[in-house]
N, C-alpha and C positions, 0 to 999 in steps of 0.2 A: 333515418338520420341525414347527412350529410355527406360529403364526398372529402377523403382525405387532400389536405391541404400540405404542399412542402413547400417549404422557401429556405431561401439561404439565408444567414444573420450574419455581417460582420463584427467584430466586437474591438475596439480600438483599445490600444493597453494602452492606458493614459496616466498609467502611474508613477511610470519612470519616465525620464527624460530621454533614454533610447541609445543605439549605435549608428554610428555613420559609417556610411562604405560608399565606394560606385557604385552606380549600377550593372556599369559593366568595367572592367580591369583593362579591356584592349578597345578600341575606338581605330577606325579608318577613318582618314577624309581626303576629300581632293585639294592636291594643293593649290588647284585654280580657287576655289571656295575662299570666302570673304572671312569666312570663322570656320573655330569647329565648337560643339555643344556638347558639355560634359555633365550628368546628370549624377548629382549629389543626393543621396537617400535616406532618410531616417528612420529607423525602424527598431521594432521592441518598447518603443512608448514615445508619445510625444507630448509628454507632461513639461511645461516651461520654457521660458526663452533660454538657448543655446548658443554657442559659438564655435567656428573653428577655422584653422589659417589652412586657406587654399595656395600651393605654392606649384609653379613649374621648376622643371630642372632639367638639365640634358640629357639624354637617353647616353651615356658614355660606354663604350667597351674599352676592351685592354689600349686600343688604337683611337686616339681621342682624336684622330683627324680621318677618321672611316668614315664615308658620304651617310652611313646611319645614323649619323650623329645631326639631329637638327639643331640648329644653329641661331643660339638667343638673337634677336634684333634683325637677322637676315630671313628666316624660315617662320618664326612665329616672334611675339610681344609676349617676352614673361609678366608673368603674374603672381603676386603674393600681396594677398590680401586679407581678412577675417570676414567670414560670412555668418547670419545670422539666420539661425530658424525660430520663429513665432512660436509660443506654444498651441499646438494642433497643427502645425507646419510639417511637412514631411519628405518633401524634395525640392533641392535648388537647381538651379540649372547654368553651370559655369561656360561663358564665352572665351575663346583663346583667339585673337585674331591671328589670321595666318596673313603673313608679308611677300612670301616668295612664290609668284606666280608659275611663270613657264620660265623656268632656266634657258638662258640663249647666250651663244657667244657674240664677241662685238658683230661680228658682219651678220648677225640674224639667226643664223641655224639653232636649232634648238642643241641646245647644249645634254649630254648625254656621259654621267660621270660614270659609268660601264663601261667603257669605253678606254683603255689603258694607251701609254705611251707607243706602241708598238702597231693601235689600232685596230686592235682585238678587244672583242665584248665579253665582259665578266659579267658572273651572275653577283647582285648586290642587291639589298635591303632597299626599302625607300628608308627618307629618314623619318628619325622617331625625335619627340620629348616624353617625358613623365609629368604627371599630377599628380602631387602628393597633397593627403589631408595628414591634421598632424593639430597637436596643441588647443583640444577639445577643452571646453568651460561650461560649465562647472564640470568640477573632479566626476562627477557621477557620469559624464558622459561617456561611453566609449567606442571608440576608432576601430571597426572591426579589422580583418586580416585583408580585405578589400581595398584597402586606404591609397593603392599604389594603382593608376591608370595612365597606360602606353598608349599615344597616339601616333599613329602612322599618316605618315601623309605621303599620299602618291597621285602618280599623272592620270591614273585611271583606274575610277573602280569596276567589278563585277555588276554586270548589266544584266537586268532581270528582264526576260523575252517577254513581249506583251501577248497577249491571248492571241492575237492578229498572227503573230510570228508564230506559234506554236500549231495554229492552225493552220498555215500555208506550208510548214515541214511535214505535218502529217499529211496534208493532200500531196504535196509531190513525192513523198516514198509509197502512199498506197495506193 
C-alpha cells in the first residue's frame, strides 16, 4: 500500500468568545525608543466581535517619588481606550508612546538618578508603568490572570552577541 502520512491539525475553538490576556506580563523597552508595543491575545475561542478597555497606570510603590515610578506625560503618554476584536481575530498590538529619551542635567551631562546627594551611586531599578486589561464586553468574555503588563524603561538592554563575535571569542581562547 502506501506510506503513512503524519500531519498536524490545529482546530480553532470558535464556539466561544474567548479569554483575553497579555502575551507577556513583563516587557523591557529602551528609553530612547519612540514607543513600546505590547500584545493582547484572545484565546480559548474567537467567536464574535468583542471589546475590552486597555489603560496605563503608574507603577506605584510605597514611595510615590521613587525613581522606579515612570511618570505619565514625562516618560510615556498614558492610554485609556477601548479595543475591538473582530470575529476570528486573536491578537491586537497596543503601542504606548515613550517620551523621555535621555535624561540630562541643564549642562548637558547625562542625568543619573542613582547618584544621591552625597555623590554616591545607589542601586535603583529602571522606571516602570503598568498596562491593564479590564471591562471585557460582552459578559461571556473572560479576562485571564495575565491582565496586567509591567513595562520597564531601561537605558540599555542586554545585547545578544553576533555569530561573528562568538567565533572571535572562541578563536581567542583556543
